[in-house]
C-alpha positions as CSV (number, residue, x, y, z in Angstrom):
1,M,72.3,47.0,38.5
2,Q,70.9,46.6,35.0
3,L,67.6,47.2,36.4
4,S,68.7,50.3,38.2
5,K,69.4,51.6,34.7
6,R,65.8,50.7,33.3
7,L,64.6,52.5,36.3
8,M,66.7,55.4,35.6
9,A,65.8,55.7,32.0
10,S,61.9,55.2,33.0
11,A,62.1,57.8,35.2
12,L,64.2,60.5,32.9
13,G,61.5,59.4,29.8
14,S,58.6,60.2,32.6
15,M,59.8,63.6,33.4
16,A,60.7,64.5,29.8
17,L,57.1,63.5,28.9
18,A,55.9,65.9,32.1
19,F,57.8,68.4,30.9
20,V,56.5,68.2,26.9
21,G,53.1,68.4,28.4
22,V,53.5,71.3,30.1
23,S,55.1,73.1,27.9
24,E,52.5,71.9,24.8
25,A,50.1,73.3,27.0
26,A,51.9,76.4,27.6
27,V,51.8,77.2,23.6
28,A,48.2,75.7,22.7
29,I,45.8,77.5,22.1
30,N,42.8,78.1,24.7
31,P,40.2,76.0,24.3
32,V,36.3,77.3,24.1
33,V,33.3,76.3,25.4
34,S,30.0,77.4,23.5
35,Y,26.1,77.4,24.2
36,T,23.6,78.0,21.7
37,V,20.0,79.3,22.4
38,A,17.1,79.7,20.3
39,L,16.0,83.5,19.6
40,P,12.3,84.0,21.0
41,D,9.5,84.8,18.6
42,I,9.1,89.2,18.0
43,S,6.1,90.5,16.6
44,E,5.9,94.2,17.7
45,S,4.5,97.3,15.6
46,N,5.5,101.2,16.6
47,Y,3.1,103.9,15.0
48,L,4.3,107.4,15.2
49,M,2.9,110.5,14.1
50,D,4.6,113.4,12.7
51,P,7.9,111.7,13.5
52,V,10.8,114.3,13.5
53,G,14.3,112.6,14.6
54,D,12.1,109.7,16.6
55,S,13.7,106.2,17.0
56,V,12.2,102.9,17.7
57,F,13.4,99.5,19.1
58,F,12.2,96.3,19.5
59,M,13.7,93.8,22.1
60,T,13.7,90.7,22.9
61,V,15.4,88.6,26.3
62,I,17.9,86.1,25.6
63,A,17.5,83.1,28.2
64,G,19.1,80.1,29.1
65,L,22.7,80.8,28.2
66,P,24.6,79.3,31.1
67,Q,27.3,81.2,32.9
68,F,31.2,80.2,32.6
69,D,32.1,77.8,35.1
70,P,35.2,79.1,37.0
71,A,35.8,75.8,37.8
72,M,37.1,75.1,34.2
73,G,39.8,77.7,34.4
74,T,40.2,81.7,34.2
75,L,37.9,83.4,31.5
76,Q,39.9,84.9,29.1
77,R,37.5,86.6,26.2
78,I,33.9,86.5,25.2
79,T,32.5,86.4,21.6
80,V,29.1,85.8,20.3
81,D,27.6,84.9,17.0
82,I,24.2,86.0,16.2
83,N,22.0,84.3,13.2
84,A,18.8,86.5,12.9
85,A,16.5,86.3,9.7
86,F,13.5,88.9,10.2
87,E,11.0,90.5,8.5
88,Q,9.9,94.6,8.3
89,N,7.1,96.4,7.3
90,I,6.7,100.0,6.9
91,G,3.6,101.8,6.1
92,L,3.5,105.7,5.6
93,G,0.8,108.2,4.7
94,A,-1.5,111.3,5.3
95,D,-4.5,111.8,7.2
96,I,-4.9,115.6,5.8
97,V,-4.6,117.2,2.8
98,N,-3.7,121.0,2.9
99,D,-5.1,122.4,-0.4
100,D,-6.8,119.8,-2.2
101,S,-6.5,121.6,-5.8
102,L,-2.8,120.7,-5.4
103,P,-0.7,117.8,-5.5
104,H,0.6,116.4,-2.3
105,S,3.7,113.8,-1.2
106,V,5.2,112.3,1.8
107,E,8.7,111.0,1.8
108,F,9.8,108.8,4.8
109,F,13.9,108.3,5.8
110,T,15.6,107.6,8.9
111,A,19.4,107.4,9.8
112,F,20.1,104.0,10.6
113,T,19.6,100.5,12.3
114,D,21.8,98.6,14.3
115,L,21.7,95.3,16.6
116,E,22.7,95.8,19.9
117,L,23.7,93.6,22.7
118,I,22.1,94.8,26.3
119,Y,23.3,93.4,29.5
120,N,21.6,94.6,32.7
121,G,20.9,98.2,30.9
122,L,24.8,98.5,29.9
123,N,25.2,98.6,26.4
124,Y,27.5,96.4,24.7
125,G,28.0,98.3,21.4
126,N,26.6,97.2,18.0
127,V,27.0,93.7,17.9
128,V,26.5,92.9,14.2
129,G,26.9,97.0,12.8
130,Q,24.8,99.5,10.9
131,T,22.5,99.6,7.8
132,A,19.9,101.7,6.3
133,L,16.3,101.0,6.9
134,L,15.0,101.8,3.4
135,D,16.5,103.2,0.5
136,G,13.2,105.6,0.4
137,L,9.8,105.4,0.8
138,D,7.3,108.1,-0.6
139,C,3.4,108.6,-1.7
140,F,1.9,111.0,-4.1
141,G,-1.5,111.6,-4.2
142,G,-4.0,114.1,-5.5
143,G,-7.6,115.1,-5.8
144,G,-8.1,115.5,-1.9
145,E,-7.8,112.1,-1.0
146,A,-4.3,111.7,1.1
147,C,-1.7,109.2,0.4
148,Q,-0.6,105.8,1.4
149,N,2.4,103.8,0.8
150,Y,3.4,100.3,2.1
151,A,6.9,98.3,1.7
152,Q,7.8,95.2,3.0
153,F,11.0,93.6,3.1
154,S,13.2,90.8,5.0
155,D,16.8,90.9,5.8
156,T,19.1,88.7,7.6
157,W,21.6,89.6,10.8
158,A,24.8,87.3,10.5
159,E,27.9,87.8,12.1
160,S,30.6,86.2,9.7
161,E,33.8,87.2,11.4
162,I,35.6,84.4,13.1
163,G,35.3,83.7,16.1
164,G,32.0,86.4,16.5
165,V,31.8,89.4,17.9
166,D,34.1,90.4,20.9
167,I,32.5,91.8,23.5
168,S,34.8,91.6,26.0
169,A,36.4,94.4,24.0
170,Y,33.3,96.5,24.9
171,S,34.2,99.7,27.3
172,D,31.4,98.7,29.7
173,Y,32.6,95.1,29.6
174,V,32.5,93.5,33.3
175,A,33.3,89.5,33.5
176,D,31.7,89.0,36.6
177,H,28.1,89.3,35.1
178,F,29.1,85.9,32.9
179,I,31.2,83.5,35.3
180,G,29.4,81.4,38.0
181,T,27.3,78.3,38.1
182,G,24.0,79.6,37.1
183,E,22.6,81.5,33.8
184,V,23.6,84.6,31.9
185,S,20.8,86.7,33.2
186,A,19.1,90.2,32.1
187,L,21.1,89.7,28.4
188,E,19.0,91.3,25.8
189,L,18.9,92.0,22.3
190,W,17.7,95.0,20.7
191,Y,17.1,96.0,17.2
192,V,16.8,99.9,16.8
193,A,16.0,102.3,14.1
194,Y,17.4,105.7,14.7
195,E,16.2,109.1,13.8
196,I,13.3,108.6,11.8
197,G,11.6,111.4,10.1
198,T,9.5,112.5,7.4
199,I,9.0,115.6,4.8
200,A,5.8,116.3,3.7
201,D,4.6,118.8,0.9
202,N,0.9,119.8,1.0
203,A,0.0,117.4,3.6
204,S,-0.1,117.0,7.3
205,D,-1.0,114.3,10.3
206,I,1.9,112.2,8.8
207,F,1.7,108.2,10.2
208,V,4.6,105.8,10.2
209,I,3.9,102.2,11.1
210,H,6.9,100.0,11.7
211,E,6.4,96.5,12.2
212,F,9.3,93.8,13.2
213,L,9.0,90.1,12.8
214,L,11.3,87.9,14.0
215,P,9.9,83.8,13.8
216,G,11.4,82.0,17.0
217,G,14.2,80.1,16.5
218,N,15.5,76.5,16.2
219,T,19.1,75.6,17.6
220,A,18.8,72.0,15.2
221,T,18.6,74.5,12.4
222,D,21.1,77.0,13.7
223,Y,17.8,79.7,12.4
224,N,17.4,82.6,14.4
225,T,20.3,81.6,17.1
226,F,22.6,83.1,19.7
227,T,25.6,81.6,20.3
228,I,28.1,82.8,23.2
229,N,31.6,81.5,23.2
230,Y,34.0,81.4,26.1
231,E,37.6,81.3,25.8
232,Y,39.7,80.1,28.6
233,T,43.1,79.1,30.1
234,P,42.2,75.4,31.4
235,V,43.6,74.4,35.1
236,P,46.9,72.5,34.8
237,I,46.9,69.3,32.9
238,P,46.3,66.4,35.6
239,A,48.1,64.1,32.9
240,A,51.2,66.0,33.2
241,A,51.5,66.1,36.8
242,W,50.5,62.5,37.1
243,L,53.9,61.8,34.9
244,F,55.9,64.1,36.6
245,G,54.8,62.2,40.1
246,S,55.6,58.9,39.0
247,A,59.2,59.8,37.5
248,L,60.0,61.2,41.0
249,V,58.9,57.5,42.4
250,G,60.7,56.0,39.9
251,L,64.0,58.4,40.7
252,R,63.4,57.3,44.1
253,V,63.2,53.7,43.5
254,F,66.5,53.7,41.8
255,R,68.1,55.4,45.0
256,R,67.2,53.0,47.0
257,D,68.4,50.1,44.7
258,G,71.8,51.8,43.8
259,R,72.5,51.6,47.7
260,R,71.6,47.8,47.6
261,A,74.3,47.3,45.0
């Protein structure tokens, strides 16, 4: 009889542990699995003649990112983290001075620039945000010689928001694109400069040269990298199920022992 009581207590204890395990799993924060790849090198330039509201973009394909394996559970949310340090060179000038006896000038402007995540032609939104390309760039000249000016600057896109940018909240988001056992394909990162234009006084044939340089990344140093984070609900915890099963076995043994008594 004493043995039966011990078996009963053990079985009830196992059941309690099993229910505690299930309860903890229900309130626990969803796990996240992350994958990081190095951004490829970009070295491109655009030459614009007399731009009026023109836009230019520089694009790179992000390869090597695994899809979320559905065997792990149910995908709930996808965020990305971007770390990109780049350099831009802007050239501005005029090829023709209309009246050599008068001074001339040219000014450059753009509305904004942003970094966009593109999947299979669908724009998932402005990943990092918007910023001015340049506060201002201009050139002045006289005596018949056309003016030119040049600016070089560096910048860094780094998403500091905890958890990264939530691309699963975008209106064009399709979860199936990221679920499977292969790699995420057709994923691109675009740098875009919108509405480039110039204002000229006593000059024509205005040109703008826009060069964009992004060195290849290194995951070991987190330099120029792209990270995708999959937040998911895992499959039921095997340990809790095992404890519950052992509890039922214990109760069955207890019932048999009680009958013998």
